[in-house]
KOLKOL-367889 format. One record per residue (C-alpha): residue number from 1; z, y, x. Coordinates in steps of 0.001 Angstrom, whole numbers. Each point is the difference from the previous one (the first is absolute). Layout:
% residues N
<pt><marke>NUM</marke><z>Z</z><y>Y</y><x>X</x></pt>
...
% end
This chain:
% residues 262
<pt><marke>1</marke><z>114314</z><y>88808</y><x>100315</x></pt>
<pt><marke>2</marke><z>5</z><y>-181</y><x>-3786</x></pt>
<pt><marke>3</marke><z>-1365</z><y>-2978</y><x>-1922</x></pt>
<pt><marke>4</marke><z>-2870</z><y>2253</y><x>-1057</x></pt>
<pt><marke>5</marke><z>-811</z><y>451</y><x>3647</x></pt>
<pt><marke>6</marke><z>267</z><y>-3723</y><x>619</x></pt>
<pt><marke>7</marke><z>-2454</z><y>-668</y><x>-2837</x></pt>
<pt><marke>8</marke><z>-2564</z><y>2216</y><x>1720</x></pt>
<pt><marke>9</marke><z>261</z><y>-2027</y><x>3200</x></pt>
<pt><marke>10</marke><z>-395</z><y>-3359</y><x>-1753</x></pt>
<pt><marke>11</marke><z>-3306</z><y>-1513</y><x>-1092</x></pt>
<pt><marke>12</marke><z>-933</z><y>1651</y><x>-3281</x></pt>
<pt><marke>13</marke><z>-1685</z><y>-1869</y><x>-2834</x></pt>
<pt><marke>14</marke><z>-317</z><y>3071</y><x>-2203</x></pt>
<pt><marke>15</marke><z>-3022</z><y>-389</y><x>-2243</x></pt>
<pt><marke>16</marke><z>-60</z><y>-3799</y><x>373</x></pt>
<pt><marke>17</marke><z>391</z><y>-2063</y><x>-3191</x></pt>
<pt><marke>18</marke><z>1390</z><y>-3531</y><x>350</x></pt>
<pt><marke>19</marke><z>186</z><y>-2693</y><x>-2688</x></pt>
<pt><marke>20</marke><z>2963</z><y>-2390</y><x>31</x></pt>
<pt><marke>21</marke><z>-449</z><y>-3044</y><x>-2225</x></pt>
<pt><marke>22</marke><z>2837</z><y>-1147</y><x>-2249</x></pt>
<pt><marke>23</marke><z>863</z><y>-2836</y><x>-2362</x></pt>
<pt><marke>24</marke><z>3175</z><y>-1789</y><x>-1051</x></pt>
<pt><marke>25</marke><z>2078</z><y>-1698</y><x>2704</x></pt>
<pt><marke>26</marke><z>-1221</z><y>2201</y><x>2843</x></pt>
<pt><marke>27</marke><z>2067</z><y>-104</y><x>3197</x></pt>
<pt><marke>28</marke><z>2228</z><y>3102</y><x>-169</x></pt>
<pt><marke>29</marke><z>-334</z><y>1248</y><x>3569</x></pt>
<pt><marke>30</marke><z>-3659</z><y>-911</y><x>364</x></pt>
<pt><marke>31</marke><z>-913</z><y>2383</y><x>-2820</x></pt>
<pt><marke>32</marke><z>2539</z><y>2804</y><x>391</x></pt>
<pt><marke>33</marke><z>53</z><y>266</y><x>3793</x></pt>
<pt><marke>34</marke><z>-3747</z><y>792</y><x>215</x></pt>
<pt><marke>35</marke><z>197</z><y>2277</y><x>-3061</x></pt>
<pt><marke>36</marke><z>2792</z><y>2093</y><x>1527</x></pt>
<pt><marke>37</marke><z>-1454</z><y>-26</y><x>3519</x></pt>
<pt><marke>38</marke><z>-3460</z><y>1091</y><x>-1135</x></pt>
<pt><marke>39</marke><z>1415</z><y>2735</y><x>-2224</x></pt>
<pt><marke>40</marke><z>2116</z><y>1164</y><x>2923</x></pt>
<pt><marke>41</marke><z>-3212</z><y>317</y><x>2023</x></pt>
<pt><marke>42</marke><z>-1578</z><y>2144</y><x>-2713</x></pt>
<pt><marke>43</marke><z>-2213</z><y>-2515</y><x>-1798</x></pt>
<pt><marke>44</marke><z>-369</z><y>-129</y><x>-3768</x></pt>
<pt><marke>45</marke><z>1132</z><y>-3495</y><x>-971</x></pt>
<pt><marke>46</marke><z>-1300</z><y>-1457</y><x>-3266</x></pt>
<pt><marke>47</marke><z>1628</z><y>-3147</y><x>-1399</x></pt>
<pt><marke>48</marke><z>-2728</z><y>-2160</y><x>-1539</x></pt>
<pt><marke>49</marke><z>763</z><y>-2756</y><x>-2490</x></pt>
<pt><marke>50</marke><z>-1963</z><y>-2727</y><x>-1726</x></pt>
<pt><marke>51</marke><z>470</z><y>1368</y><x>-3514</x></pt>
<pt><marke>52</marke><z>2459</z><y>-2680</y><x>-1084</x></pt>
<pt><marke>53</marke><z>2829</z><y>2567</y><x>-126</x></pt>
<pt><marke>54</marke><z>835</z><y>3638</y><x>717</x></pt>
<pt><marke>55</marke><z>3011</z><y>-967</y><x>2116</x></pt>
<pt><marke>56</marke><z>538</z><y>-2977</y><x>2294</x></pt>
<pt><marke>57</marke><z>3235</z><y>-1511</y><x>1270</x></pt>
<pt><marke>58</marke><z>468</z><y>-1139</y><x>3583</x></pt>
<pt><marke>59</marke><z>1400</z><y>-3371</y><x>1038</x></pt>
<pt><marke>60</marke><z>3445</z><y>1626</y><x>-200</x></pt>
<pt><marke>61</marke><z>-614</z><y>1927</y><x>-3208</x></pt>
<pt><marke>62</marke><z>-896</z><y>3420</y><x>1428</x></pt>
<pt><marke>63</marke><z>-2624</z><y>1736</y><x>-2175</x></pt>
<pt><marke>64</marke><z>-3165</z><y>1776</y><x>1054</x></pt>
<pt><marke>65</marke><z>-2024</z><y>2053</y><x>-2451</x></pt>
<pt><marke>66</marke><z>-3763</z><y>-343</y><x>138</x></pt>
<pt><marke>67</marke><z>-2104</z><y>3148</y><x>368</x></pt>
<pt><marke>68</marke><z>-3292</z><y>-1594</y><x>-1026</x></pt>
<pt><marke>69</marke><z>-1585</z><y>-3408</y><x>-575</x></pt>
<pt><marke>70</marke><z>-2626</z><y>-1542</y><x>2261</x></pt>
<pt><marke>71</marke><z>-2678</z><y>14</y><x>-2700</x></pt>
<pt><marke>72</marke><z>334</z><y>3785</y><x>-413</x></pt>
<pt><marke>73</marke><z>-652</z><y>1057</y><x>3596</x></pt>
<pt><marke>74</marke><z>-2770</z><y>-1</y><x>2569</x></pt>
<pt><marke>75</marke><z>179</z><y>32</y><x>3765</x></pt>
<pt><marke>76</marke><z>-1575</z><y>3411</y><x>578</x></pt>
<pt><marke>77</marke><z>3234</z><y>1982</y><x>260</x></pt>
<pt><marke>78</marke><z>2024</z><y>-2646</y><x>1884</x></pt>
<pt><marke>79</marke><z>360</z><y>-358</y><x>3745</x></pt>
<pt><marke>80</marke><z>1906</z><y>-3296</y><x>-71</x></pt>
<pt><marke>81</marke><z>1600</z><y>-2738</y><x>-2055</x></pt>
<pt><marke>82</marke><z>3300</z><y>-1708</y><x>829</x></pt>
<pt><marke>83</marke><z>803</z><y>-3467</y><x>-1364</x></pt>
<pt><marke>84</marke><z>3753</z><y>-803</y><x>66</x></pt>
<pt><marke>85</marke><z>1288</z><y>-3549</y><x>-51</x></pt>
<pt><marke>86</marke><z>2520</z><y>-1891</y><x>-2071</x></pt>
<pt><marke>87</marke><z>-1267</z><y>-2052</y><x>-2924</x></pt>
<pt><marke>88</marke><z>-2054</z><y>2929</y><x>-1326</x></pt>
<pt><marke>89</marke><z>-3189</z><y>-859</y><x>1949</x></pt>
<pt><marke>90</marke><z>-328</z><y>-3269</y><x>-1923</x></pt>
<pt><marke>91</marke><z>-298</z><y>2115</y><x>-3155</x></pt>
<pt><marke>92</marke><z>-2074</z><y>2802</y><x>1537</x></pt>
<pt><marke>93</marke><z>-2705</z><y>-2372</y><x>1232</x></pt>
<pt><marke>94</marke><z>-707</z><y>-1173</y><x>-3566</x></pt>
<pt><marke>95</marke><z>-1393</z><y>3380</y><x>-1051</x></pt>
<pt><marke>96</marke><z>-3683</z><y>624</y><x>880</x></pt>
<pt><marke>97</marke><z>555</z><y>3784</y><x>-68</x></pt>
<pt><marke>98</marke><z>2649</z><y>-361</y><x>2728</x></pt>
<pt><marke>99</marke><z>-2029</z><y>-2241</y><x>2302</x></pt>
<pt><marke>100</marke><z>-3126</z><y>2124</y><x>-473</x></pt>
<pt><marke>101</marke><z>1953</z><y>3157</y><x>883</x></pt>
<pt><marke>102</marke><z>1278</z><y>-1628</y><x>3200</x></pt>
<pt><marke>103</marke><z>-3459</z><y>-1353</y><x>808</x></pt>
<pt><marke>104</marke><z>-1676</z><y>3378</y><x>-530</x></pt>
<pt><marke>105</marke><z>2592</z><y>1851</y><x>2120</x></pt>
<pt><marke>106</marke><z>-608</z><y>-2529</y><x>2772</x></pt>
<pt><marke>107</marke><z>-3802</z><y>157</y><x>-181</x></pt>
<pt><marke>108</marke><z>145</z><y>3793</y><x>225</x></pt>
<pt><marke>109</marke><z>1831</z><y>-273</y><x>3315</x></pt>
<pt><marke>110</marke><z>3233</z><y>1395</y><x>-1398</x></pt>
<pt><marke>111</marke><z>3419</z><y>-1406</y><x>866</x></pt>
<pt><marke>112</marke><z>1124</z><y>-3223</y><x>-1666</x></pt>
<pt><marke>113</marke><z>3602</z><y>-892</y><x>890</x></pt>
<pt><marke>114</marke><z>1868</z><y>-3104</y><x>-1163</x></pt>
<pt><marke>115</marke><z>3379</z><y>-1461</y><x>886</x></pt>
<pt><marke>116</marke><z>1573</z><y>-3403</y><x>-585</x></pt>
<pt><marke>117</marke><z>-1489</z><y>-1730</y><x>-3096</x></pt>
<pt><marke>118</marke><z>-2239</z><y>3046</y><x>-507</x></pt>
<pt><marke>119</marke><z>-2605</z><y>-1843</y><x>2053</x></pt>
<pt><marke>120</marke><z>-736</z><y>-2227</y><x>-2992</x></pt>
<pt><marke>121</marke><z>-1557</z><y>3002</y><x>-1772</x></pt>
<pt><marke>122</marke><z>-2307</z><y>424</y><x>2991</x></pt>
<pt><marke>123</marke><z>-991</z><y>-3659</y><x>-318</x></pt>
<pt><marke>124</marke><z>-996</z><y>505</y><x>-3630</x></pt>
<pt><marke>125</marke><z>-1814</z><y>3225</y><x>902</x></pt>
<pt><marke>126</marke><z>-2174</z><y>-2003</y><x>2411</x></pt>
<pt><marke>127</marke><z>361</z><y>2329</y><x>2974</x></pt>
<pt><marke>128</marke><z>1529</z><y>-2212</y><x>2697</x></pt>
<pt><marke>129</marke><z>-2931</z><y>-1902</y><x>1485</x></pt>
<pt><marke>130</marke><z>-139</z><y>639</y><x>3739</x></pt>
<pt><marke>131</marke><z>3088</z><y>2207</y><x>-10</x></pt>
<pt><marke>132</marke><z>3175</z><y>-354</y><x>2073</x></pt>
<pt><marke>133</marke><z>3220</z><y>446</y><x>-1948</x></pt>
<pt><marke>134</marke><z>3570</z><y>-1097</y><x>-604</x></pt>
<pt><marke>135</marke><z>2108</z><y>-754</y><x>-3076</x></pt>
<pt><marke>136</marke><z>3075</z><y>-1919</y><x>-1094</x></pt>
<pt><marke>137</marke><z>-256</z><y>-3597</y><x>1217</x></pt>
<pt><marke>138</marke><z>-36</z><y>-1302</y><x>-3585</x></pt>
<pt><marke>139</marke><z>-3591</z><y>1199</y><x>-510</x></pt>
<pt><marke>140</marke><z>-1255</z><y>-583</y><x>3544</x></pt>
<pt><marke>141</marke><z>-2235</z><y>-2868</y><x>-1089</x></pt>
<pt><marke>142</marke><z>-1440</z><y>2068</y><x>-2846</x></pt>
<pt><marke>143</marke><z>-1178</z><y>2810</y><x>2267</x></pt>
<pt><marke>144</marke><z>-1383</z><y>-2446</y><x>2563</x></pt>
<pt><marke>145</marke><z>-1985</z><y>-1834</y><x>-2682</x></pt>
<pt><marke>146</marke><z>-1274</z><y>3417</y><x>-1129</x></pt>
<pt><marke>147</marke><z>-1555</z><y>430</y><x>3447</x></pt>
<pt><marke>148</marke><z>2631</z><y>2067</y><x>1837</x></pt>
<pt><marke>149</marke><z>1498</z><y>-600</y><x>3428</x></pt>
<pt><marke>150</marke><z>3790</z><y>-106</y><x>-375</x></pt>
<pt><marke>151</marke><z>2319</z><y>1372</y><x>2695</x></pt>
<pt><marke>152</marke><z>3792</z><y>158</y><x>-61</x></pt>
<pt><marke>153</marke><z>712</z><y>3694</y><x>759</x></pt>
<pt><marke>154</marke><z>2045</z><y>2728</y><x>-1694</x></pt>
<pt><marke>155</marke><z>-3145</z><y>2003</y><x>-705</x></pt>
<pt><marke>156</marke><z>-3693</z><y>-689</y><x>504</x></pt>
<pt><marke>157</marke><z>-2649</z><y>2711</y><x>-160</x></pt>
<pt><marke>158</marke><z>-3575</z><y>-1260</y><x>-278</x></pt>
<pt><marke>159</marke><z>-2227</z><y>2961</y><x>-742</x></pt>
<pt><marke>160</marke><z>1030</z><y>1347</y><x>-3394</x></pt>
<pt><marke>161</marke><z>2158</z><y>-3067</y><x>-773</x></pt>
<pt><marke>162</marke><z>3751</z><y>282</y><x>698</x></pt>
<pt><marke>163</marke><z>2326</z><y>-2943</y><x>-628</x></pt>
<pt><marke>164</marke><z>3632</z><y>-973</y><x>617</x></pt>
<pt><marke>165</marke><z>2202</z><y>-3031</y><x>-671</x></pt>
<pt><marke>166</marke><z>3412</z><y>808</y><x>-1485</x></pt>
<pt><marke>167</marke><z>2311</z><y>2957</y><x>-898</x></pt>
<pt><marke>168</marke><z>1280</z><y>160</y><x>3569</x></pt>
<pt><marke>169</marke><z>-3498</z><y>1021</y><x>1107</x></pt>
<pt><marke>170</marke><z>-92</z><y>3070</y><x>-2266</x></pt>
<pt><marke>171</marke><z>605</z><y>2639</y><x>2722</x></pt>
<pt><marke>172</marke><z>-3010</z><y>-1225</y><x>1991</x></pt>
<pt><marke>173</marke><z>-2027</z><y>-527</y><x>-3191</x></pt>
<pt><marke>174</marke><z>546</z><y>3548</y><x>-1238</x></pt>
<pt><marke>175</marke><z>-528</z><y>1530</y><x>3421</x></pt>
<pt><marke>176</marke><z>-3384</z><y>-1735</y><x>192</x></pt>
<pt><marke>177</marke><z>-973</z><y>1288</y><x>-3463</x></pt>
<pt><marke>178</marke><z>1018</z><y>3572</y><x>823</x></pt>
<pt><marke>179</marke><z>-1854</z><y>-141</y><x>3314</x></pt>
<pt><marke>180</marke><z>-3164</z><y>-1351</y><x>-1647</x></pt>
<pt><marke>181</marke><z>57</z><y>2634</y><x>-2732</x></pt>
<pt><marke>182</marke><z>719</z><y>2780</y><x>2477</x></pt>
<pt><marke>183</marke><z>-3218</z><y>-908</y><x>1842</x></pt>
<pt><marke>184</marke><z>1832</z><y>666</y><x>3228</x></pt>
<pt><marke>185</marke><z>2933</z><y>-1514</y><x>1926</x></pt>
<pt><marke>186</marke><z>3462</z><y>948</y><x>-1200</x></pt>
<pt><marke>187</marke><z>1171</z><y>3079</y><x>1867</x></pt>
<pt><marke>188</marke><z>2828</z><y>-330</y><x>2461</x></pt>
<pt><marke>189</marke><z>3167</z><y>1969</y><x>-676</x></pt>
<pt><marke>190</marke><z>3053</z><y>931</y><x>2031</x></pt>
<pt><marke>191</marke><z>3452</z><y>-1540</y><x>-399</x></pt>
<pt><marke>192</marke><z>1298</z><y>2586</y><x>-2474</x></pt>
<pt><marke>193</marke><z>-3072</z><y>-278</y><x>-2213</x></pt>
<pt><marke>194</marke><z>140</z><y>-3802</y><x>39</x></pt>
<pt><marke>195</marke><z>3663</z><y>2</y><x>-1033</x></pt>
<pt><marke>196</marke><z>-606</z><y>2489</y><x>-2822</x></pt>
<pt><marke>197</marke><z>-2877</z><y>-2094</y><x>-1356</x></pt>
<pt><marke>198</marke><z>2140</z><y>-3145</y><x>182</x></pt>
<pt><marke>199</marke><z>2917</z><y>1697</y><x>-1784</x></pt>
<pt><marke>200</marke><z>-2303</z><y>1154</y><x>-2815</x></pt>
<pt><marke>201</marke><z>-1301</z><y>-3555</y><x>-389</x></pt>
<pt><marke>202</marke><z>3544</z><y>-1425</y><x>-114</x></pt>
<pt><marke>203</marke><z>907</z><y>2516</y><x>-2733</x></pt>
<pt><marke>204</marke><z>-2961</z><y>-1136</y><x>-2100</x></pt>
<pt><marke>205</marke><z>822</z><y>-3668</y><x>554</x></pt>
<pt><marke>206</marke><z>3656</z><y>540</y><x>-949</x></pt>
<pt><marke>207</marke><z>-1009</z><y>1797</y><x>-3208</x></pt>
<pt><marke>208</marke><z>-2336</z><y>-2846</y><x>-935</x></pt>
<pt><marke>209</marke><z>2539</z><y>-2779</y><x>606</x></pt>
<pt><marke>210</marke><z>2821</z><y>1913</y><x>-1695</x></pt>
<pt><marke>211</marke><z>-2138</z><y>605</y><x>-3078</x></pt>
<pt><marke>212</marke><z>-1103</z><y>-3628</y><x>-35</x></pt>
<pt><marke>213</marke><z>3634</z><y>-1143</y><x>79</x></pt>
<pt><marke>214</marke><z>635</z><y>1979</y><x>-3193</x></pt>
<pt><marke>215</marke><z>-3069</z><y>-1398</y><x>-1760</x></pt>
<pt><marke>216</marke><z>82</z><y>-3695</y><x>883</x></pt>
<pt><marke>217</marke><z>1567</z><y>-2045</y><x>-2758</x></pt>
<pt><marke>218</marke><z>1427</z><y>-2980</y><x>1902</x></pt>
<pt><marke>219</marke><z>3105</z><y>157</y><x>2206</x></pt>
<pt><marke>220</marke><z>-1698</z><y>-1702</y><x>2957</x></pt>
<pt><marke>221</marke><z>-2804</z><y>2547</y><x>-6</x></pt>
<pt><marke>222</marke><z>2424</z><y>2924</y><x>-233</x></pt>
<pt><marke>223</marke><z>2025</z><y>-1358</y><x>2895</x></pt>
<pt><marke>224</marke><z>-3142</z><y>-391</y><x>2118</x></pt>
<pt><marke>225</marke><z>-1193</z><y>3556</y><x>-634</x></pt>
<pt><marke>226</marke><z>3517</z><y>1390</y><x>500</x></pt>
<pt><marke>227</marke><z>111</z><y>-1702</y><x>3384</x></pt>
<pt><marke>228</marke><z>-3445</z><y>1321</y><x>938</x></pt>
<pt><marke>229</marke><z>999</z><y>3524</y><x>-1075</x></pt>
<pt><marke>230</marke><z>3113</z><y>-110</y><x>2169</x></pt>
<pt><marke>231</marke><z>-2039</z><y>-1256</y><x>2948</x></pt>
<pt><marke>232</marke><z>-2380</z><y>2932</y><x>-375</x></pt>
<pt><marke>233</marke><z>2984</z><y>2392</y><x>-222</x></pt>
<pt><marke>234</marke><z>1292</z><y>-1476</y><x>3255</x></pt>
<pt><marke>235</marke><z>-3376</z><y>359</y><x>1684</x></pt>
<pt><marke>236</marke><z>-222</z><y>3613</y><x>-1130</x></pt>
<pt><marke>237</marke><z>3488</z><y>784</y><x>1318</x></pt>
<pt><marke>238</marke><z>-853</z><y>-1534</y><x>3369</x></pt>
<pt><marke>239</marke><z>-3233</z><y>1983</y><x>216</x></pt>
<pt><marke>240</marke><z>1750</z><y>3243</y><x>-966</x></pt>
<pt><marke>241</marke><z>2573</z><y>-639</y><x>2733</x></pt>
<pt><marke>242</marke><z>-2811</z><y>-512</y><x>2525</x></pt>
<pt><marke>243</marke><z>-1657</z><y>3224</y><x>-1130</x></pt>
<pt><marke>244</marke><z>3299</z><y>1889</y><x>278</x></pt>
<pt><marke>245</marke><z>513</z><y>-1308</y><x>3525</x></pt>
<pt><marke>246</marke><z>-3534</z><y>894</y><x>969</x></pt>
<pt><marke>247</marke><z>339</z><y>3574</y><x>-1256</x></pt>
<pt><marke>248</marke><z>3530</z><y>735</y><x>1165</x></pt>
<pt><marke>249</marke><z>51</z><y>-1914</y><x>3280</x></pt>
<pt><marke>250</marke><z>-3500</z><y>354</y><x>1391</x></pt>
<pt><marke>251</marke><z>-786</z><y>-2223</y><x>2928</x></pt>
<pt><marke>252</marke><z>-3397</z><y>170</y><x>1642</x></pt>
<pt><marke>253</marke><z>383</z><y>-3560</y><x>1241</x></pt>
<pt><marke>254</marke><z>774</z><y>-1277</y><x>-3519</x></pt>
<pt><marke>255</marke><z>-2885</z><y>1987</y><x>-1455</x></pt>
<pt><marke>256</marke><z>-2352</z><y>-1357</y><x>2681</x></pt>
<pt><marke>257</marke><z>997</z><y>-3560</y><x>-903</x></pt>
<pt><marke>258</marke><z>-750</z><y>705</y><x>-3691</x></pt>
<pt><marke>259</marke><z>-3429</z><y>1295</y><x>927</x></pt>
<pt><marke>260</marke><z>-922</z><y>-3363</y><x>1557</x></pt>
<pt><marke>261</marke><z>85</z><y>-1611</y><x>-3425</x></pt>
<pt><marke>262</marke><z>-1674</z><y>2752</y><x>-2070</x></pt>
% end
């Protein structure tokens, strides 16, 4: 099956518009992973800034260009807002236009998703009373004092609120967002389709890390992104080998075992 065919079997977010908030010192993966994953699923992703700059640098110096500022948009055309972590939320929460946008999205029953320190923006938006959520442990007390019930899980879905703790939770975090926006459970796929989707994701991740390694100014940052890029290249090679084995040495027993997990 071609990747075009795989795309048709996956949950499609075509026609869905998602805002991703950005400010300086955002956590690299917590912004770019959702951006790439949602675009892969067909959503239109709009990077929304505070207005302090047209471009923001991540904690490791990777830039993101803003599409629009929070004071220039309304919620009508958006299906969701994603709040990445890092140190950016501490800046985002200071802008009334940002917190009002998040509050309005939430009140309209649309998806509000936050990871790591992103929960602090939800605190300032005043939307946590009576809600169950998670976040990085550093702001646990803040969300509890704001009226939320804190639980230590990789992802928590409470109605239209989706939260996660740290970068390692991103796969579950993004899966929950895609599922919520699809308005139906994610469709199951067979082994070949799953491998092709995974390979496409590894290609995108490698391209991101490789580009970041060229852009980051400090040697430590370059070394980190180089290492991450090579890891993704290794993952891709392993997946391609699995796909080759599946297609050239078909085994009904092996295929049946795959199906148990899909």
